[in-house]
N, CA and C of each residue as an Amber inpcrd file, in Angstrom:
protein
   288
  71.9980000 105.1200000  46.3740000  71.1030000 104.6250000  45.3630000
  70.4940000 103.3130000  45.8480000  69.2200000 103.2180000  45.8160000
  68.5090000 102.0200000  46.2690000  68.3230000 101.0610000  45.0980000
  68.3140000  99.7980000  45.4150000  68.0110000  98.8070000  44.3820000
  66.5330000  98.4570000  44.4930000  65.8780000  98.4270000  43.3570000
  64.4560000  98.1390000  43.3290000  64.2240000  96.8600000  42.5360000
  63.0390000  96.3260000  42.6840000  62.6910000  95.0560000  42.0530000
  62.9010000  95.1020000  40.5360000  62.5550000  96.2090000  39.9140000
  62.7010000  96.3240000  38.4590000  64.1670000  96.2520000  38.0280000
  65.0760000  96.8000000  38.8420000  66.4990000  96.7230000  38.5120000
  67.0140000  95.2950000  38.6480000  66.5310000  94.5790000  39.6600000
  66.9220000  93.1780000  39.8260000  66.4420000  92.3780000  38.6220000
  65.2090000  92.6170000  38.1940000  64.6800000  91.9150000  37.0290000
  65.4610000  92.2520000  35.7650000  65.8540000  93.4900000  35.6170000
  66.6490000  93.9060000  34.4460000  67.9850000  93.1840000  34.4450000
  68.6550000  93.1150000  35.6060000  69.9430000  92.4250000  35.6780000
  69.7870000  90.9330000  35.4130000  68.7180000  90.3360000  35.9380000
  68.4750000  88.9150000  35.6870000  68.2180000  88.6590000  34.2060000
  67.4080000  89.5080000  33.5750000  67.1130000  89.2990000  32.1580000
  68.3440000  89.5290000  31.2870000  69.2360000  90.4470000  31.6950000
  70.4800000  90.6500000  30.9550000  71.4350000  89.4690000  31.1410000
  71.4590000  88.9120000  32.3510000  72.3550000  87.7980000  32.6410000
  71.8630000  86.4790000  32.0610000  70.5450000  86.3290000  31.9760000
  69.9440000  85.0910000  31.4790000  68.9800000  85.3930000  30.3320000
  69.5130000  85.7000000  29.1410000  68.6340000  86.0890000  28.0290000
  67.7540000  84.9520000  27.5110000  68.0950000  83.7030000  27.8310000
  67.2980000  82.5720000  27.3470000  66.0090000  82.3730000  28.1330000
  65.9220000  82.9660000  29.3200000  64.7170000  82.8420000  30.1330000
  63.7170000  83.9250000  29.7400000  62.4510000  83.5640000  29.7700000
  61.4130000  84.5490000  29.5140000  61.3070000  85.5030000  30.7000000
  60.9980000  86.7520000  30.4060000  60.9120000  87.7520000  31.4740000
  59.8080000  87.4080000  32.4730000  58.6910000  86.8740000  31.9900000
  57.5960000  86.5240000  32.9000000  58.0150000  85.4020000  33.8550000
  58.8980000  84.4960000  33.3990000  59.3880000  83.4300000  34.2750000
  60.3220000  83.9980000  35.3430000  61.1670000  84.9490000  34.9570000
  62.0630000  85.5830000  35.9260000  61.2690000  86.3670000  36.9630000
  60.2100000  87.0410000  36.5370000  59.3500000  87.7810000  37.4680000
  58.7140000  86.8160000  38.4560000  58.2420000  85.6860000  37.9550000
  57.5940000  84.7000000  38.8220000  58.5830000  84.1170000  39.8310000
  59.8050000  83.8220000  39.3950000  60.8190000  83.2840000  40.3090000
  61.1590000  84.3060000  41.3920000  61.3630000  85.5560000  40.9990000
  61.6830000  86.6010000  41.9770000  60.5430000  86.7950000  42.9680000
  59.3040000  86.7780000  42.4850000  58.1440000  86.9180000  43.3740000
  58.0480000  85.7480000  44.3500000  58.3370000  84.5400000  43.8890000
  58.3040000  83.3740000  44.7670000  59.3440000  83.5170000  45.8690000
  60.5480000  83.9440000  45.5140000  61.6210000  84.1080000  46.5040000
  61.2380000  85.1630000  47.5360000  60.7800000  86.3200000  47.0720000
  60.4220000  87.4030000  47.9960000  59.2300000  87.0340000  48.8710000
  58.2500000  86.3440000  48.2930000  57.0880000  85.9140000  49.0760000
  57.4850000  84.9000000  50.1390000  58.4050000  84.0160000  49.8070000
  58.8530000  83.0170000  50.7780000  59.6200000  83.6770000  51.9230000
  60.4110000  84.6960000  51.6130000  61.1060000  85.4450000  52.6690000
  60.0730000  86.1110000  53.5860000  59.0760000  86.7740000  53.0040000
  58.0290000  87.4300000  53.8040000  57.2690000  86.4300000  54.6590000
  56.9060000  85.3080000  54.0620000  56.1320000  84.2960000  54.7760000
  56.9390000  83.6960000  55.9290000  58.2090000  83.4220000  55.6890000
  59.0620000  82.8630000  56.7440000  59.2460000  83.8460000  57.8890000
  59.4450000  85.1200000  57.5720000  59.6070000  86.1250000  58.6210000
  58.3070000  86.3250000  59.3940000  57.1710000  86.2120000  58.7200000
  55.8930000  86.3540000  59.4310000  55.6640000  85.1920000  60.3950000
  56.2650000  84.0340000  60.1150000  56.1890000  82.8920000  61.0280000
  57.3300000  82.9050000  62.0420000  58.0720000  84.0170000  62.0680000
  59.2070000  84.2240000  62.9740000  60.3090000  83.1910000  62.7680000
  60.4920000  82.7840000  61.5210000  61.5890000  81.8880000  61.1780000
  62.7640000  82.7080000  60.6730000  63.9210000  82.1170000  60.7150000
  65.1430000  82.7710000  60.2610000  65.3270000  82.4930000  58.7740000
  65.7440000  83.5090000  58.0150000  66.0020000  83.3660000  56.5830000
  67.4820000  83.6170000  56.3650000  68.1420000  82.6860000  55.6750000
  69.5860000  82.8050000  55.4770000  69.9350000  82.6580000  54.0030000
  70.6870000  83.6070000  53.4840000  71.2830000  83.5170000  52.1600000
  72.7810000  83.3870000  52.3840000  73.3190000  82.2300000  52.1320000
  74.7520000  81.9900000  52.3510000  75.5640000  82.9850000  51.5370000
  76.5690000  83.5610000  52.1710000  77.4290000  84.5280000  51.5070000
  76.8450000  85.9290000  51.4440000  75.5910000  86.1060000  51.8820000
  74.9650000  87.4270000  51.8540000  74.5690000  87.8750000  53.2470000
  73.7270000  87.0960000  53.9280000  73.3220000  87.4720000  55.2790000
  72.0820000  86.7310000  55.7230000  71.6170000  87.0920000  56.9240000
  70.4310000  86.4650000  57.4920000  69.4430000  87.5350000  57.9490000
  68.1680000  87.1830000  57.8860000  67.0950000  88.0220000  58.3960000
  66.4210000  87.2770000  59.5330000  66.1520000  87.9720000  60.6080000
  65.4010000  87.4060000  61.7210000  64.4320000  88.4750000  62.2150000
  63.4520000  88.0390000  62.9970000  62.5390000  89.0060000  63.5940000
  62.8900000  89.1680000  65.0650000  62.7220000  90.3520000  65.5480000
  62.9400000  90.6600000  66.9590000  61.7150000  91.4000000  67.4760000
  61.4700000  91.2500000  68.7620000  60.3290000  91.9240000  69.3800000
  60.8270000  93.0920000  70.2180000  60.2980000  94.2590000  69.9190000
  60.6050000  95.4370000  70.7340000  59.5730000  95.5190000  71.8440000
  60.0400000  95.7430000  73.0450000  59.1420000  95.8280000  74.1950000
  58.2840000  97.0920000  74.1220000  57.1460000  97.0170000  74.7660000
  56.3020000  98.2090000  74.8890000  57.0400000  99.2150000  75.7670000
  56.8860000 100.4820000  75.4660000  57.6200000 101.4920000  76.2290000
  56.8520000 102.8090000  76.2100000  57.3240000 103.6950000  77.0490000
  56.7800000 105.0480000  77.0550000  57.7300000 105.9150000  76.2470000
  57.1750000 106.6380000  75.2880000  57.9780000 107.5480000  74.4880000
  57.3260000 108.9170000  74.5130000  57.9890000 109.8660000  73.8730000
  57.4850000 111.2260000  73.9280000  57.3160000 111.7710000  72.5270000
  56.2150000 112.4570000  72.3070000  55.9870000 113.1500000  71.0470000
  56.8990000 114.3710000  71.0350000  57.8580000 114.4450000  70.1120000
  58.8140000 115.5550000  70.1280000  58.1780000 116.9140000  69.8460000
  57.0580000 116.9220000  69.1660000  56.4160000 118.1890000  68.8240000
  55.6910000 118.7920000  70.0180000  54.9570000 117.9330000  70.7730000
  54.1540000 118.4540000  71.8730000  54.7490000 118.1610000  73.2440000
  55.6760000 117.1910000  73.3010000  56.2470000 116.8070000  74.5830000
  55.3660000 115.8490000  75.3660000  54.2320000 115.4580000  74.7950000
  53.2960000 114.5590000  75.4570000  53.8690000 113.1390000  75.5080000
  53.6840000 112.4750000  76.6480000  54.1410000 111.0950000  76.7990000
  53.1180000 110.1640000  76.1530000  53.6240000 109.2390000  75.3140000
  52.7740000 108.3460000  74.5400000  53.2010000 106.9070000  74.8210000
  52.2190000 106.0180000  74.9640000  52.5150000 104.5940000  75.1370000
  52.7720000 103.9870000  73.7550000  53.9590000 103.4290000  73.5720000
  54.2810000 102.7410000  72.3270000  54.0960000 101.2520000  72.5630000
  53.2360000 100.5890000  71.7930000  52.9780000  99.1640000  72.0300000
  54.1410000  98.2830000  71.5770000  54.1120000  97.0460000  72.0150000
  55.1120000  96.0660000  71.5990000  54.9680000  95.8420000  70.0980000
  56.1040000  95.6900000  69.4170000  56.0410000  95.4500000  67.9730000
  57.2130000  94.5920000  67.5260000  57.0430000  93.9850000  66.3720000
  58.0900000  93.1450000  65.7920000  58.8340000  93.9340000  64.7360000
  60.1370000  93.7300000  64.6600000  60.9650000  94.3730000  63.6560000
  61.8080000  93.3080000  62.9650000  62.3060000  93.6520000  61.7930000
  63.1800000  92.7510000  61.0490000  64.6160000  93.1820000  61.2850000
  65.4560000  92.1980000  61.5710000  66.8690000  92.4420000  61.8310000
  67.6790000  91.7260000  60.7560000  68.6210000  92.4270000  60.1260000
  69.4840000  91.8410000  59.1090000  70.9180000  91.8410000  59.6060000
  71.5780000  90.7160000  59.4380000  73.0020000  90.6260000  59.7770000
  73.7350000  90.1190000  58.5510000  74.6950000  90.9010000  58.0870000
  75.4260000  90.5060000  56.8880000  76.4260000  89.3980000  57.2020000
  76.7630000  88.6240000  56.1750000  77.7260000  87.5450000  56.3450000
  79.1420000  88.1100000  56.3970000  80.0580000  87.2960000  56.8570000
  81.4580000  87.7240000  56.9140000  82.0040000  87.9910000  55.5160000
  81.5620000  87.1870000  54.5410000  82.0150000  87.3790000  53.1560000
  81.5820000  88.7440000  52.6240000  80.3350000  89.1090000  52.8420000
  79.8350000  90.3960000  52.3870000  80.5390000  91.5320000  53.1200000
  80.7730000  91.3550000  54.4120000  81.4810000  92.3710000  55.1930000
  82.8740000  92.6160000  54.6170000  83.5750000  91.5330000  54.2780000
  84.9250000  91.6660000  53.7120000  84.8900000  92.3650000  52.3590000
  83.8990000  92.0390000  51.5150000  83.8000000  92.6790000  50.2140000
  83.4920000  94.1590000  50.3490000  82.6120000  94.5160000  51.2790000
  82.2690000  95.9260000  51.4790000  83.4280000  96.7320000  52.0090000
  84.2750000  96.0920000  52.7970000  85.3920000  96.7910000  53.4150000
  86.7270000  96.5110000  52.7340000  86.6840000  95.9270000  51.5490000
  87.8820000  95.6320000  50.7470000  88.9330000  94.8470000  51.5200000
  88.5060000  93.8650000  52.2750000  89.4270000  93.0280000  53.0390000
  89.5340000  91.6400000  52.4340000  89.5720000  91.5550000  51.1120000
  89.6070000  90.2360000  50.4700000  90.9910000  89.6560000  50.5090000
């Protein structure tokens, strides 16, 4: 089951009933936009106790189209890499 933005907003509004929903939406959008902006500038994003996001560059390479077998040049591209924190790893693996 995937978590979506609407579920995060629902949990926030249930946890903080005194806040207006439009304010919670704005805060969540600011956080997500800042993560996107930082990653686009190739900066590292860290949430203590959760994990870090960084960008990595994949080299250009020759790959093959599996349907036709034709060799295709794949250009260099950037990807996002996530590494979970030790705390999250322990919680996921019940090693508390």
